[in-house]
DOBA-185247 format. One line per 4 residues: number of its first residue (from 1); their letters; for each residue x, y, z of C-alpha. Coordinates in steps of 0.02 Angstrom, whole numbers, plus 50000, padded with zeros to 5 digits. Layout:
% residues N
NUM> A> X:Y:Z ~ ...
% end
This chain:
% residues 461
1> MVVT> 49154:47147:47965 ~ 49312:47252:47970 ~ 49304:47437:47932 ~ 49440:47531:47841
5> HAKG> 49476:47711:47803 ~ 49386:47787:47653 ~ 49371:47973:47619 ~ 49389:48025:47801
9> RFSR> 49264:47896:47864 ~ 49263:47706:47872 ~ 49177:47586:47755 ~ 49146:47402:47760
13> KPPQ> 49270:47280:47688 ~ 49251:47091:47665 ~ 49335:46997:47810 ~ 49511:46935:47774
17> RKRP> 49590:46774:47835 ~ 49662:46788:48009 ~ 49846:46827:47996 ~ 49975:46749:48114
21> AAQG> 50041:46861:48250 ~ 50178:46976:48188 ~ 50352:46914:48232 ~ 50514:47002:48269
25> HEDK> 50442:47159:48347 ~ 50482:47124:48529 ~ 50636:47234:48524 ~ 50553:47379:48430
29> PGLQ> 50591:47536:48532 ~ 50439:47590:48633 ~ 50334:47436:48596 ~ 50347:47359:48769
33> VRRT> 50294:47526:48848 ~ 50135:47526:48743 ~ 50100:47344:48774 ~ 50120:47371:48961
37> AAKL> 50011:47525:48958 ~ 49871:47432:48867 ~ 49885:47282:48983 ~ 49876:47392:49137
41> LGAV> 49732:47492:49065 ~ 49641:47328:49041 ~ 49676:47280:49223 ~ 49600:47443:49280
45> IDAR> 49446:47443:49168 ~ 49406:47258:49155 ~ 49464:47194:49324 ~ 49446:47356:49425
49> TPLD> 49623:47342:49491 ~ 49688:47503:49573 ~ 49821:47587:49467 ~ 49933:47616:49622
53> ALTD> 49946:47431:49646 ~ 49990:47400:49466 ~ 50125:47534:49462 ~ 50198:47507:49634
57> GEHG> 50388:47513:49625 ~ 50412:47353:49726 ~ 50253:47250:49709 ~ 50182:47313:49543
61> HPHF> 50134:47219:49387 ~ 50281:47113:49323 ~ 50274:47194:49149 ~ 50286:47364:49231
65> LALE> 50429:47316:49347 ~ 50526:47250:49197 ~ 50537:47426:49122 ~ 50671:47554:49148
69> SRDR> 50629:47706:49257 ~ 50602:47822:49109 ~ 50486:47697:49023 ~ 50387:47675:49186
73> SLVR> 50358:47863:49189 ~ 50291:47858:49011 ~ 50173:47715:49055 ~ 50104:47815:49201
77> AILA> 50082:47967:49091 ~ 49990:47868:48957 ~ 49875:47787:49084 ~ 49838:47951:49173
81> SALR> 49789:48033:49010 ~ 49689:47882:48948 ~ 49592:47873:49113 ~ 49566:48061:49137
85> HRCT> 49495:48076:48962 ~ 49418:47903:48940 ~ 49249:47961:48882 ~ 49321:48093:48764
89> IKKL> 49434:47962:48685 ~ 49290:47841:48672 ~ 49187:47971:48582 ~ 49322:48016:48457
93> VSER> 49352:47830:48417 ~ 49168:47787:48400 ~ 49137:47935:48283 ~ 49259:47853:48163
97> LQRP> 49166:47688:48155 ~ 49012:47645:48056 ~ 48972:47514:48186 ~ 49033:47480:48365
101> LPAG> 49184:47376:48399 ~ 49148:47189:48415 ~ 49077:47135:48583 ~ 49215:47083:48697
105> AHAL> 49351:47170:48596 ~ 49430:47237:48754 ~ 49610:47217:48697 ~ 49576:47312:48537
109> SHIL> 49490:47453:48635 ~ 49637:47469:48752 ~ 49761:47479:48608 ~ 49658:47618:48529
113> HVGA> 49642:47714:48692 ~ 49831:47703:48728 ~ 49868:47766:48553 ~ 49739:47904:48557
117> AQIL> 49796:47964:48729 ~ 49970:47995:48659 ~ 49909:48082:48503 ~ 49787:48196:48596
121> FLDV> 49868:48232:48763 ~ 50055:48188:48767 ~ 50210:48255:48683 ~ 50233:48099:48577
125> PDSA> 50250:48111:48386 ~ 50086:48059:48305 ~ 50179:47944:48185 ~ 50262:47851:48327
129> AVDL> 50098:47831:48420 ~ 50010:47762:48268 ~ 50152:47649:48213 ~ 50175:47569:48382
133> AVTH> 49988:47543:48403 ~ 49977:47459:48233 ~ 50125:47349:48272 ~ 50051:47305:48440
137> AGAD> 49886:47257:48363 ~ 49969:47153:48228 ~ 50075:47057:48354 ~ 49925:47005:48460
141> PRTA> 49821:46859:48394 ~ 49664:46939:48467 ~ 49684:47098:48370 ~ 49795:47056:48219
145> RFSG> 49650:47064:48094 ~ 49609:47240:48158 ~ 49780:47318:48132 ~ 49717:47409:47978
149> LVNG> 49571:47477:48077 ~ 49691:47539:48214 ~ 49795:47624:48082 ~ 49646:47709:48002
153> ILRN> 49563:47769:48163 ~ 49721:47839:48243 ~ 49781:47924:48084 ~ 49609:48003:48067
157> IARH> 49611:48063:48249 ~ 49786:48135:48226 ~ 49738:48224:48065 ~ 49583:48306:48138
161> KEEA> 49630:48329:48321 ~ 49647:48517:48316 ~ 49461:48541:48283 ~ 49392:48376:48348
165> LPRA> 49470:48375:48524 ~ 49403:48544:48586 ~ 49229:48496:48524 ~ 49234:48325:48605
169> LVET> 49292:48399:48769 ~ 49144:48516:48772 ~ 49019:48382:48725 ~ 49083:48247:48841
173> SDAP> 49083:48220:49028 ~ 49239:48119:49072 ~ 49161:48014:49207 ~ 49052:47859:49216
177> AWFG> 48865:47897:49224 ~ 48841:47839:49404 ~ 48976:47957:49467 ~ 48907:48109:49376
181> ERLA> 48732:48072:49439 ~ 48789:48061:49620 ~ 48889:48220:49607 ~ 48741:48313:49531
185> AAYG> 48626:48250:49668 ~ 48749:48308:49803 ~ 48813:48472:49731 ~ 48694:48524:49590
189> TEQA> 48729:48512:49403 ~ 48842:48664:49389 ~ 48959:48617:49531 ~ 48962:48435:49477
193> DAII> 49014:48487:49302 ~ 49153:48595:49376 ~ 49217:48452:49482 ~ 49221:48331:49332
197> KAHR> 49310:48461:49225 ~ 49440:48484:49364 ~ 49473:48298:49359 ~ 49543:48320:49184
201> LEPP> 49684:48426:49245 ~ 49849:48373:49323 ~ 49848:48442:49501 ~ 49986:48546:49579
205> VDFT> 50098:48475:49716 ~ 50073:48542:49894 ~ 50202:48530:50032 ~ 50185:48545:50221
209> VKSD> 50342:48624:50291 ~ 50413:48608:50467 ~ 50458:48793:50474 ~ 50485:48952:50371
213> PDLW> 50359:48932:50227 ~ 50425:49085:50138 ~ 50601:49014:50130 ~ 50543:48848:50066
217> AERL> 50425:48923:49939 ~ 50575:49010:49865 ~ 50684:48856:49866 ~ 50552:48742:49793
221> GGRV> 50492:48866:49664 ~ 50317:48883:49734 ~ 50207:48999:49832 ~ 50137:49003:50010
225> LPNS> 49953:48964:50027 ~ 49845:49043:50162 ~ 49858:48886:50268 ~ 50047:48895:50256
229> SIRV> 50063:48750:50135 ~ 50181:48773:49991 ~ 50110:48748:49816 ~ 50218:48704:49666
233> ERLA> 50130:48697:49498 ~ 50262:48588:49415 ~ 50406:48501:49500 ~ 50581:48537:49437
237> APVP> 50643:48363:49487 ~ 50579:48202:49568 ~ 50527:48230:49749 ~ 50678:48140:49826
241> ELPG> 50794:48254:49727 ~ 50715:48419:49784 ~ 50806:48528:49911 ~ 50762:48490:50091
245> YGKG> 50701:48312:50062 ~ 50852:48224:50136 ~ 50853:48338:50289 ~ 50668:48310:50321
249> EWWV> 50616:48491:50304 ~ 50446:48451:50224 ~ 50330:48317:50158 ~ 50209:48308:50015
253> QDAA> 50028:48333:50074 ~ 49882:48410:49979 ~ 49824:48572:50060 ~ 49651:48498:50094
257> ASLP> 49729:48344:50176 ~ 49820:48456:50299 ~ 49659:48535:50366 ~ 49581:48394:50471
261> ARLL> 49729:48383:50593 ~ 49715:48571:50622 ~ 49537:48547:50683 ~ 49605:48467:50842
265> GNVA> 49674:48638:50891 ~ 49822:48656:51009 ~ 49867:48477:51059 ~ 50043:48510:51123
269> GNTV> 50073:48388:51267 ~ 49909:48297:51235 ~ 49885:48114:51193 ~ 49818:48095:51017
273> ADLC> 49778:47937:50921 ~ 49797:47945:50733 ~ 49692:47803:50667 ~ 49719:47731:50490
277> AAPG> 49878:47832:50502 ~ 49988:47774:50361 ~ 50078:47841:50261 ~ 50092:47970:50401
281> GKTA> 50062:48149:50340 ~ 49940:48184:50480 ~ 50046:48092:50607 ~ 50188:48206:50561
285> QLAL> 50079:48360:50580 ~ 50024:48310:50753 ~ 50200:48261:50809 ~ 50269:48426:50746
289> TGAR> 50146:48522:50859 ~ 50209:48430:51012 ~ 50070:48303:51032 ~ 50109:48129:51102
293> VTAV> 50047:48031:50953 ~ 49999:47848:50937 ~ 49988:47800:50753 ~ 49880:47649:50719
297> DQSA> 49861:47556:50553 ~ 49830:47374:50510 ~ 49946:47368:50357 ~ 50127:47321:50393
301> NRLK> 50183:47383:50223 ~ 50100:47550:50249 ~ 50171:47567:50424 ~ 50346:47538:50356
305> RLRD> 50318:47692:50246 ~ 50256:47787:50399 ~ 50413:47738:50498 ~ 50525:47788:50353
309> NLQR> 50436:47955:50334 ~ 50447:47995:50519 ~ 50632:47948:50524 ~ 50669:48062:50377
313> LGLE> 50574:48204:50459 ~ 50653:48176:50629 ~ 50485:48157:50713 ~ 50424:48028:50837
317> ADIV> 50265:47930:50871 ~ 50212:47767:50949 ~ 50169:47651:50807 ~ 50042:47511:50826
321> EADI> 49999:47381:50695 ~ 49819:47335:50734 ~ 49643:47320:50667 ~ 49552:47467:50748
325> LAWQ> 49391:47367:50764 ~ 49483:47241:50875 ~ 49616:47350:50955 ~ 49596:47413:51135
329> PERL> 49715:47551:51199 ~ 49784:47540:51373 ~ 49714:47713:51415 ~ 49591:47840:51337
333> FDAV> 49661:47982:51231 ~ 49632:48167:51241 ~ 49591:48172:51056 ~ 49574:48054:50908
337> LLDA> 49594:48086:50722 ~ 49511:47957:50611 ~ 49551:47980:50426 ~ 49447:47834:50371
341> PCSS> 49470:47720:50219 ~ 49349:47777:50085 ~ 49308:47776:49899 ~ 49443:47913:49871
345> TGTV> 49333:48004:49747 ~ 49405:48168:49808 ~ 49575:48120:49737 ~ 49525:48080:49558
349> RRHP> 49642:48215:49491 ~ 49787:48117:49564 ~ 49712:47944:49544 ~ 49603:47948:49387
353> DVVW> 49573:47761:49399 ~ 49462:47785:49553 ~ 49297:47817:49462 ~ 49329:47666:49347
357> TKTP> 49371:47546:49489 ~ 49237:47594:49614 ~ 49048:47570:49609 ~ 48899:47636:49707
361> EDIA> 48898:47469:49798 ~ 49079:47499:49851 ~ 49030:47669:49922 ~ 48888:47591:50024
365> KLAD> 49007:47459:50094 ~ 49139:47586:50135 ~ 49013:47702:50220 ~ 48960:47557:50330
369> LQKR> 49141:47520:50378 ~ 49173:47706:50415 ~ 49023:47712:50531 ~ 49087:47561:50628
373> LLER> 49262:47637:50635 ~ 49194:47804:50695 ~ 49092:47721:50832 ~ 49247:47624:50886
377> ALTF> 49352:47784:50884 ~ 49230:47868:51000 ~ 49270:47734:51133 ~ 49455:47779:51126
381> VRPG> 49434:47960:51184 ~ 49402:48018:51362 ~ 49238:48105:51409 ~ 49250:48282:51348
385> GTVV> 49381:48234:51221 ~ 49376:48269:51034 ~ 49362:48153:50882 ~ 49392:48223:50708
389> FSNC> 49321:48111:50573 ~ 49382:48140:50394 ~ 49405:48058:50226 ~ 49446:48101:50046
393> SLDP> 49277:48059:49972 ~ 49161:48180:49880 ~ 49008:48072:49918 ~ 48893:48128:50060
397> AEGE> 48857:47948:50101 ~ 49034:47938:50170 ~ 49027:48111:50249 ~ 48881:48225:50287
401> ALVA> 48747:48089:50287 ~ 48854:47972:50389 ~ 48891:48097:50527 ~ 48711:48162:50530
405> GLLE> 48647:47986:50550 ~ 48763:47950:50694 ~ 48716:48109:50785 ~ 48532:48064:50771
409> QRDD> 48565:47895:50851 ~ 48682:47951:50991 ~ 48647:48065:51140 ~ 48821:48047:51210
413> VMLD> 48906:48136:51063 ~ 48884:48313:50997 ~ 48943:48404:50844 ~ 49080:48529:50887
417> RIGP> 49050:48656:50750 ~ 49203:48719:50655 ~ 49223:48909:50659 ~ 49281:49007:50507
421> EELP> 49422:49086:50609 ~ 49503:48914:50636 ~ 49561:48887:50458 ~ 49642:49042:50382
425> GAKH> 49598:49055:50197 ~ 49482:48907:50206 ~ 49325:48980:50280 ~ 49234:48953:50114
429> FITP> 49253:48767:50144 ~ 49157:48773:50309 ~ 48973:48730:50282 ~ 48824:48807:50373
433> EGWL> 48814:48645:50472 ~ 48987:48678:50542 ~ 49089:48544:50454 ~ 49222:48550:50322
437> RTTP> 49192:48509:50138 ~ 49320:48541:50001 ~ 49308:48498:49815 ~ 49430:48511:49670
441> AGRD> 49321:48643:49586 ~ 49369:48826:49599 ~ 49525:48929:49578 ~ 49530:49037:49732
445> RLDN> 49690:49064:49837 ~ 49657:48905:49934 ~ 49567:48805:49803 ~ 49617:48679:49673
449> VDGF> 49628:48550:49815 ~ 49575:48372:49837 ~ 49399:48335:49893 ~ 49389:48312:50083
453> FAAR> 49259:48299:50217 ~ 49288:48325:50403 ~ 49176:48340:50557 ~ 49229:48373:50736
457> LRRL> 49137:48278:50872 ~ 49143:48288:51060 ~ 49113:48142:51176 ~ 48997:48197:51317
461> R> 49014:48051:51436
% end
């Protein structure tokens, strides 16, 4: 049965005949944006499709590519809010129902979440968010008979959001249960809660600069972090329009992502392999220090981005398109940096779809791949050489446990412990075991960063 608004709640109403899909609304301003947002939300939640792939400017979803630039930005904003606060929105919707939505009513759920995200978290007039959601529901044969329900729920949420939203945020953990459980097992309940709360917040933008951090902090409207990155809380313009972009004075790189390359120390004049290198932030770091860098990645599209980035920055590296597990270099390197493919759970603030598209099984498969990549990377470095292994996962299965297991199995490799003096301002990220672990939780001078793990290994023979 359908439920309709009655005295602030919802009561049962005899089912009505299914109405034909609404006509003549295709040109209604804003409707295609909401339809696209709901369709992409469904692709993320129901098909576990990464959001970056759906919103890629060249190869994204056709409905997304058909939109103007401004409308694409609104779609991204709606999806980011809907995914960051998915459990909170679900709670507020379910509280306004006497019974759950029909099984399999995915399209209806996505319409409600898109509407609620605008009402609760975006600067969109409530009336517009409600009206477009109702029109959307009425125009879709799957949801047409629920347009009244959509109207009632969203109007109720809009009317009571001032008191209902703060309560729901306190009572809800915006993460799937499996993710919260794994965080709590790894970090304890208090730290896990802090990480999940941090995922609700839009992160700042960090820049790595080629020189003169103080100058570029002033020009970009930011501040210098202890590791010499520049942090800007809110950009004044799109990245390509910022001062210094065209002349290659800087590149966007989270402060935590800049730390693994620093663990190689002074590599000026040394041969260094950057494995899984694209899109090239770490390659640029190494090239800037004077290393002779070989950047390896198996994705031609990602290597194109790396080439473009290096060209803009005026930096050079040998670029190799190859599968690391099959590639064999002509000679051994002095050092290797392996920033391995992972679950990316350390980047949920920037990619809120991650926890909804990954599973524990994915983490296990990725950890196995990382172990094979690391073992392969160790064969690329000369005896006495250094391998830094890193990734942007928060899960110990892809970090601490993986490296510990490898060291137990190998007597030709040792852990080269990281010293607190090596990373100015980041010594609180160095664990007693001597490796690096960052999380998004915390608000210290060099905090509010992505989650990263890194360990430094030395090949003995």
